[in-house]
MARBA-3410 file (N, C-alpha, C, O; in Angstrom, 1 decimal):
151
51.9,122.7,138.6,52.4,122.2,137.4,52.2,123.1,136.3,51.3,124.0,136.2 ~ 53.2,123.1,135.3,53.2,123.9,134.1,53.6,123.1,132.9,54.3,122.1,133.1 ~ 53.3,123.5,131.7,53.8,122.9,130.5,55.1,123.7,130.2,55.0,124.9,130.0 ~ 56.2,123.0,130.0,57.5,123.6,129.8,57.9,123.5,128.3,57.9,122.4,127.8 ~ 58.4,124.6,127.8,58.9,124.6,126.4,60.4,124.1,126.6,60.9,124.0,127.7
61.0,123.9,125.4,62.4,123.4,125.4,63.4,124.3,126.1,64.4,123.9,126.6 ~ 63.2,125.6,126.0,64.1,126.6,126.6,64.1,126.4,128.1,65.2,126.5,128.7 ~ 63.1,126.0,128.8,63.1,125.7,130.2,63.9,124.4,130.4,64.6,124.3,131.4 ~ 63.7,123.4,129.6,64.4,122.1,129.7,65.9,122.3,129.6,66.6,121.6,130.3 ~ 66.3,123.3,128.8,67.7,123.5,128.6,68.4,124.4,129.7,69.6,124.3,129.9
67.6,125.3,130.3,68.2,126.3,131.2,67.9,126.2,132.6,68.7,126.6,133.5 ~ 66.7,125.6,133.0,66.4,125.5,134.4,67.1,124.4,135.1,67.5,123.4,134.5 ~ 67.3,124.6,136.4,67.9,123.5,137.2,66.9,122.3,137.2,65.7,122.5,137.1 ~ 67.4,121.1,137.3,66.6,119.9,137.3,65.4,119.9,138.3,64.3,119.4,137.9 ~ 65.7,120.4,139.5,64.6,120.3,140.5,63.4,121.2,140.1,62.3,120.9,140.5
63.6,122.2,139.2,62.5,123.0,138.8,61.7,122.3,137.7,60.5,122.6,137.4 ~ 62.3,121.3,137.0,61.6,120.6,135.9,60.7,119.4,136.4,59.9,119.0,135.7 ~ 61.0,119.0,137.6,60.4,117.7,138.1,58.8,117.8,138.1,58.2,116.8,138.1 ~ 58.3,119.0,138.3,56.8,119.1,138.4,56.2,119.7,137.1,55.1,120.1,137.1 ~ 57.0,119.6,136.0,56.5,120.1,134.7,55.9,119.0,133.9,56.1,117.8,134.1
55.3,119.4,132.8,54.7,118.5,131.8,55.4,119.0,130.5,55.4,120.2,130.1 ~ 55.8,118.0,129.7,56.5,118.3,128.4,56.0,117.3,127.3,55.4,116.2,127.7 ~ 56.2,117.6,126.1,55.8,116.7,125.0,56.9,115.7,124.8,58.1,116.0,124.9 ~ 56.5,114.5,124.4,57.5,113.5,124.1,58.4,113.9,123.0,59.6,113.6,123.0 ~ 57.9,114.7,122.0,58.7,115.1,120.9,59.8,116.0,121.3,60.8,116.2,120.5
59.8,116.6,122.5,60.8,117.5,122.9,62.1,116.8,123.3,63.2,117.3,123.3 ~ 62.0,115.5,123.6,63.2,114.7,123.9,64.2,114.7,122.8,65.4,114.8,123.0 ~ 63.7,114.5,121.6,64.6,114.5,120.4,65.3,115.8,120.2,66.5,115.9,119.9 ~ 64.5,116.9,120.4,65.1,118.2,120.3,66.2,118.5,121.4,67.2,119.1,121.0 ~ 65.9,118.1,122.6,66.9,118.3,123.7,68.1,117.5,123.4,69.3,117.9,123.6
67.9,116.2,122.9,69.1,115.4,122.7,70.0,116.0,121.6,71.2,115.9,121.6 ~ 69.3,116.6,120.6,70.1,117.2,119.5,70.9,118.4,119.9,72.0,118.6,119.5 ~ 70.3,119.2,120.8,70.9,120.4,121.3,71.9,120.2,122.4,72.9,120.9,122.5 ~ 71.6,119.2,123.3,72.5,119.0,124.5,72.4,117.5,124.9,71.5,117.2,125.8 ~ 73.2,116.6,124.3,73.1,115.2,124.7,73.2,114.9,126.2,72.5,114.1,126.7
74.1,115.6,126.9,74.3,115.4,128.3,73.0,115.8,129.1,72.6,115.1,130.1 ~ 72.5,116.9,128.7,71.3,117.4,129.4,70.1,116.5,129.2,69.3,116.2,130.1 ~ 70.0,115.9,128.0,69.0,114.9,127.6,69.0,113.8,128.6,67.9,113.3,129.0 ~ 70.2,113.2,128.9,70.3,112.1,129.8,69.7,112.4,131.2,69.0,111.6,131.8 ~ 70.1,113.6,131.7,69.6,114.0,133.0,68.1,114.2,133.0,67.5,113.8,133.9
67.6,114.9,132.0,66.2,115.2,131.9,65.4,113.9,131.8,64.3,113.7,132.4 ~ 65.8,113.0,131.0,65.1,111.7,130.7,65.0,110.9,132.0,64.0,110.2,132.2 ~ 66.1,110.9,132.8,66.1,110.1,134.0,65.4,110.8,135.2,64.8,110.1,136.1 ~ 65.4,112.1,135.3,64.8,112.7,136.5,64.1,114.0,136.2,64.0,114.9,137.0 ~ 63.5,114.1,135.0,62.9,115.3,134.6,61.4,115.3,134.7,60.8,114.7,135.6
60.7,116.1,133.9,59.3,116.3,134.0,58.5,115.0,133.4,59.1,114.0,133.0 ~ 57.2,115.2,133.5,56.3,114.1,133.0,56.1,114.4,131.5,55.6,115.4,131.0 ~ 56.5,113.4,130.7,56.4,113.5,129.2,55.1,112.9,128.7,54.8,111.7,129.1 ~ 54.4,113.6,127.9,53.1,113.2,127.4,53.0,113.5,125.9,53.8,114.3,125.4 ~ 52.1,112.8,125.3,51.8,113.1,123.8,50.5,113.8,123.8,49.5,113.4,124.4
50.4,114.8,122.9,49.1,115.5,122.8,48.1,114.7,122.0,48.4,113.8,121.3 ~ 46.8,114.9,122.3,45.7,114.2,121.6,45.5,114.9,120.2,45.9,116.0,120.0 ~ 45.0,114.1,119.3,44.7,114.7,118.0,43.8,115.9,118.0,44.0,116.9,117.3 ~ 42.8,115.9,118.9,41.9,117.0,119.0,42.7,118.3,119.5,42.4,119.4,119.0 ~ 43.6,118.1,120.5,44.3,119.3,121.0,45.3,119.8,120.0,45.6,121.0,120.0
45.9,118.9,119.2,46.8,119.3,118.2,46.1,120.1,117.1,46.6,121.1,116.6 ~ 44.9,119.7,116.8,44.1,120.4,115.8,43.7,121.8,116.4,43.7,122.8,115.6 ~ 43.4,121.9,117.6,43.1,123.2,118.3,44.3,124.1,118.2,44.2,125.3,117.9 ~ 45.5,123.6,118.5,46.7,124.4,118.5,47.0,124.9,117.1,47.4,126.0,116.9 ~ 46.8,124.0,116.1,47.0,124.3,114.7,46.1,125.5,114.3,46.5,126.4,113.7
44.8,125.3,114.6,43.8,126.3,114.2,44.1,127.7,114.9,44.0,128.7,114.2 ~ 44.4,127.6,116.2,44.7,128.9,116.9,45.9,129.6,116.3,45.9,130.8,116.2 ~ 46.9,128.8,115.9,48.1,129.4,115.4,47.9,129.9,113.9,48.6,130.9,113.5 ~ 47.0,129.3,113.2,46.6,129.8,111.9,45.8,131.1,112.0,46.0,132.0,111.2 ~ 45.0,131.2,113.0,44.2,132.5,113.3,45.1,133.7,113.5,44.8,134.8,113.0
46.2,133.5,114.2,47.1,134.6,114.4,48.2,134.8,113.3,48.9,135.8,113.3 ~ 48.3,133.8,112.5,49.3,133.9,111.4,50.6,133.3,111.8,51.6,133.5,111.1 ~ 50.7,132.7,113.0,52.0,132.2,113.5,52.3,130.8,113.1,53.4,130.3,113.4 ~ 51.3,130.1,112.5,51.5,128.7,112.2,52.8,128.4,111.4,53.5,127.4,111.7 ~ 53.1,129.2,110.4,54.2,129.0,109.5,55.5,129.0,110.2,56.5,128.5,109.8
55.6,129.7,111.4,56.8,129.8,112.1,56.9,128.9,113.3,57.9,128.9,114.0 ~ 56.0,128.0,113.5,56.0,127.0,114.5,56.4,125.7,114.0,56.0,125.2,113.0 ~ 57.3,125.0,114.8,57.7,123.6,114.4,56.6,122.6,114.9,55.7,123.0,115.7 ~ 56.7,121.4,114.5,55.8,120.3,115.0,56.0,120.2,116.6,55.0,120.0,117.2 ~ 57.2,120.4,117.1,57.4,120.3,118.5,56.7,121.5,119.2,56.0,121.3,120.2
56.7,122.7,118.6,56.0,123.8,119.2,54.5,123.5,119.2,53.9,123.8,120.2 ~ 54.0,123.0,118.2,52.6,122.7,118.1,52.2,121.6,119.2,51.1,121.7,119.8 ~ 53.0,120.6,119.4,52.8,119.6,120.4,52.7,120.2,121.8,51.9,119.9,122.6 ~ 53.7,121.2,122.1,53.7,121.8,123.4,52.5,122.7,123.6,51.9,122.7,124.6 ~ 52.1,123.4,122.5,50.9,124.3,122.6,49.7,123.4,122.9,48.8,123.7,123.7
49.6,122.3,122.2,48.5,121.3,122.3,48.4,120.8,123.7,47.3,120.7,124.3 ~ 49.5,120.4,124.3,49.5,120.0,125.7,49.0,121.0,126.6,48.3,120.7,127.6 ~ 49.5,122.3,126.4,49.0,123.4,127.3,47.5,123.5,127.2,46.9,123.7,128.2 ~ 47.0,123.5,126.0,45.6,123.7,125.8,44.8,122.6,126.4,43.7,122.8,127.0 ~ 45.2,121.3,126.2,44.5,120.2,126.7,44.5,120.0,128.2,43.5,119.5,128.8
45.6,120.4,128.8,45.7,120.3,130.2,45.2,121.5,131.0,44.9,121.4,132.2 ~ 45.2,122.6,130.3,44.7,123.9,131.0,45.8,124.5,131.8,45.6,125.5,132.5 ~ 47.0,123.9,131.7,48.2,124.4,132.5,48.8,125.6,131.9,48.7,125.7,130.6 ~ 49.5,126.4,132.6,50.2,127.6,132.1,51.4,127.1,131.3,52.1,126.1,131.6 ~ 51.6,127.7,130.1,52.7,127.4,129.2,53.9,128.3,129.6,53.7,129.5,129.7
55.0,127.7,129.8,56.3,128.4,130.1,57.1,128.4,128.8,57.7,127.4,128.5 ~ 57.3,129.6,128.2,58.0,129.6,126.9,58.5,131.1,126.7,57.9,132.0,127.1 ~ 59.6,131.2,126.0,60.2,132.4,125.5,59.9,132.7,124.0,60.3,133.7,123.5 ~ 59.2,131.7,123.4,58.9,131.8,122.0,57.7,132.8,121.8,56.6,132.5,122.3 ~ 58.0,133.9,121.2,57.0,135.0,121.0,55.7,134.5,120.2,54.6,134.9,120.5
56.0,133.6,119.3,54.8,133.1,118.5,53.9,132.2,119.3,52.7,132.3,119.3 ~ 54.5,131.4,120.2,53.7,130.6,121.1,53.0,131.4,122.1,51.8,131.2,122.4 ~ 53.7,132.4,122.6,53.0,133.4,123.6,51.9,134.1,122.9,50.8,134.3,123.5 ~ 52.1,134.5,121.6,51.0,135.2,120.9,49.8,134.3,120.7,48.7,134.8,120.9 ~ 50.0,133.1,120.4,48.8,132.2,120.2,48.1,132.0,121.6,46.9,132.0,121.6
48.8,131.8,122.6,48.2,131.7,124.0,47.4,133.0,124.3,46.3,132.9,124.8 ~ 48.1,134.1,124.1,47.4,135.4,124.4,46.1,135.5,123.6,45.1,135.9,124.1 ~ 46.2,135.1,122.3,45.0,135.2,121.4,43.9,134.3,122.0,42.7,134.7,121.9 ~ 44.2,133.1,122.5,43.2,132.2,123.0,42.8,132.5,124.5,41.9,131.9,125.0 ~ 43.5,133.4,125.1,43.2,133.7,126.5,43.8,132.6,127.4,43.3,132.4,128.6
44.8,131.9,127.0,45.4,130.8,127.7,46.6,131.3,128.5,47.4,132.2,128.0 ~ 46.8,130.9,129.8,47.9,131.5,130.6,49.2,131.0,130.1,49.4,129.9,129.7 ~ 50.2,132.0,130.2,51.6,131.7,129.8,52.5,132.6,130.6,52.0,133.6,131.1 ~ 53.7,132.2,130.6,54.8,133.1,131.2,56.1,132.8,130.6,56.3,131.7,130.0 ~ 57.0,133.7,130.6,58.3,133.5,130.0,59.2,132.7,130.8,59.1,132.5,132.1
60.2,132.1,130.2,61.2,131.3,130.9,62.2,132.2,131.5,62.5,132.1,132.7 ~ 62.8,133.1,130.6,63.8,134.1,131.1,63.3,135.5,130.7,63.5,136.4,131.5 ~ 62.6,135.7,129.6,62.2,137.0,129.1,60.7,137.3,129.6,60.0,136.4,130.0 ~ 60.4,138.6,129.5,59.0,139.0,129.8,58.0,138.5,128.9,56.9,138.0,129.3 ~ 58.2,138.6,127.6,57.3,138.1,126.6,56.5,139.2,125.9,56.7,140.4,126.1
55.4,138.8,125.2,54.6,139.7,124.4,53.7,140.5,125.3,53.3,140.0,126.4 ~ 53.4,141.7,124.8,52.5,142.5,125.6,51.1,142.7,124.9,50.1,143.1,125.6 ~ 51.0,142.3,123.7,49.7,142.4,122.9,49.6,141.3,121.9,50.7,140.7,121.5 ~ 48.4,140.9,121.5,48.2,139.9,120.5,48.5,140.6,119.1,48.0,141.7,118.8 ~ 49.3,139.9,118.3,49.6,140.4,117.0,49.2,139.4,116.0,49.3,138.2,116.2
48.6,139.8,114.8,48.3,139.0,113.8,49.3,139.1,112.7,49.7,140.2,112.3 ~ 49.7,138.0,112.1,50.8,138.0,111.1,50.3,137.2,109.8,49.3,136.5,109.9 ~ 51.0,137.5,108.8,50.7,136.8,107.5,52.0,136.6,106.7,52.9,137.4,106.9 ~ 52.0,135.7,105.8,53.1,135.5,104.9,52.7,136.3,103.6,51.7,136.0,102.9 ~ 53.4,137.4,103.3,53.1,138.3,102.2,54.2,138.1,101.1,55.4,138.2,101.4
53.7,138.0,99.9,54.7,137.9,98.8,55.3,139.2,98.5,54.7,140.3,98.4 ~ 56.7,139.2,98.4,57.5,140.4,98.1,57.2,140.9,96.7,57.4,142.1,96.5 ~ 56.8,140.0,95.8,56.6,140.4,94.4,55.2,141.0,94.2,55.1,142.1,93.7 ~ 54.2,140.1,94.4,52.8,140.5,94.0,52.0,141.0,95.2,50.9,141.5,95.0 ~ 52.5,140.8,96.4,51.7,141.2,97.6,50.6,140.3,98.0,49.9,140.6,99.0
50.5,139.1,97.4,49.5,138.2,97.8,49.8,137.6,99.2,50.9,137.5,99.6 ~ 48.7,137.3,99.9,48.9,136.7,101.3,48.6,135.2,101.2,47.7,134.7,100.6 ~ 49.5,134.4,101.9,49.4,133.0,101.9,49.6,132.5,103.3,50.1,133.1,104.1 ~ 49.1,131.2,103.5,49.1,130.6,104.8,50.4,129.9,105.1,50.9,129.8,106.3 ~ 51.1,129.4,104.1,52.4,128.7,104.3,53.2,128.7,103.1,52.8,129.1,102.0
54.4,128.3,103.2,55.4,128.2,102.1,56.5,129.2,102.2,56.5,130.0,103.1 ~ 57.5,129.0,101.3,58.6,129.9,101.3,58.5,130.8,100.1,59.0,132.0,100.1 ~ 57.9,130.3,99.0,57.8,131.1,97.8,56.3,131.2,97.4,55.5,130.3,97.7 ~ 56.0,132.3,96.7,54.6,132.5,96.3,54.2,131.6,95.2,54.9,131.5,94.2 ~ 53.1,130.9,95.4,52.6,129.9,94.3,52.1,130.7,93.1,52.0,130.1,92.0
51.8,132.0,93.2,51.3,132.8,92.1,52.5,133.3,91.2,52.4,133.2,90.0 ~ 53.5,133.9,91.8,54.6,134.5,91.0,56.0,134.0,91.3,56.9,134.3,90.6 ~ 56.1,133.2,92.4,57.4,132.6,92.7,58.3,133.4,93.5,59.4,132.9,93.9 ~ 57.9,134.6,93.9,58.8,135.5,94.8,58.8,134.9,96.2,58.0,134.1,96.6 ~ 59.7,135.4,97.0,59.8,135.0,98.4,58.7,135.6,99.2,58.3,136.7,99.1
58.2,134.7,100.1,57.1,135.2,101.1,57.9,135.7,102.3,58.8,135.0,102.8 ~ 57.4,136.8,102.9,58.0,137.3,104.1,56.9,137.4,105.2,55.8,137.7,104.9 ~ 57.3,137.1,106.4,56.5,137.2,107.6,56.3,138.6,108.0,57.2,139.3,108.4 ~ 55.0,139.1,108.0,54.7,140.5,108.3,53.6,140.6,109.3,52.6,139.8,109.3 ~ 53.6,141.6,110.1,52.5,141.9,111.0,51.4,142.5,110.2,51.6,143.4,109.3
50.1,142.1,110.4,49.0,142.6,109.7,48.4,143.7,110.5,47.4,144.3,110.0
END
C-alpha cells in the first residue's frame, strides 16, 4: 500500500489505485479536474481516509521547516499528513511534497517523474526590502511582492 497524490489518481490505471490510500479532500479536486474519472475512482478506487489533527499539525510544521508551506494546498497537507500517520510511501510528482518527505526521512517516489535529489530550504523573500516571511503574497512591512526563493 502507498499514499497516492492526485497525479496518480488522474493518470494511473484503476487497478493500480485499488491498493492505495488517499485523502477524502482529494475527491473534490479530482471531480473538478475530471468528473468522469471521479466517478470511476469513487466507485472502485483507493481507500479514502481523513488525516488526524496531530498528523496534520506534523505535516504543517515539517513543511514550514523547509519553507514549502506557502506553496502547498490544504489537499497537499492532508496527503502529507496521511503519509506521515500511516508510515506508507507517498507517491507524488509535487517537488514541494517530495522535499518535505525527504527532509523528514519519509519514503516517497514519483508518479511519472524522478523527483528531487536533495533537500532544499525555501523562504518567501520580499522583492522590495528583502525581509523573509512565512506566508502571504505581499510584504506586511513595505507592501512589495513576496517571491519564493531557495535559501
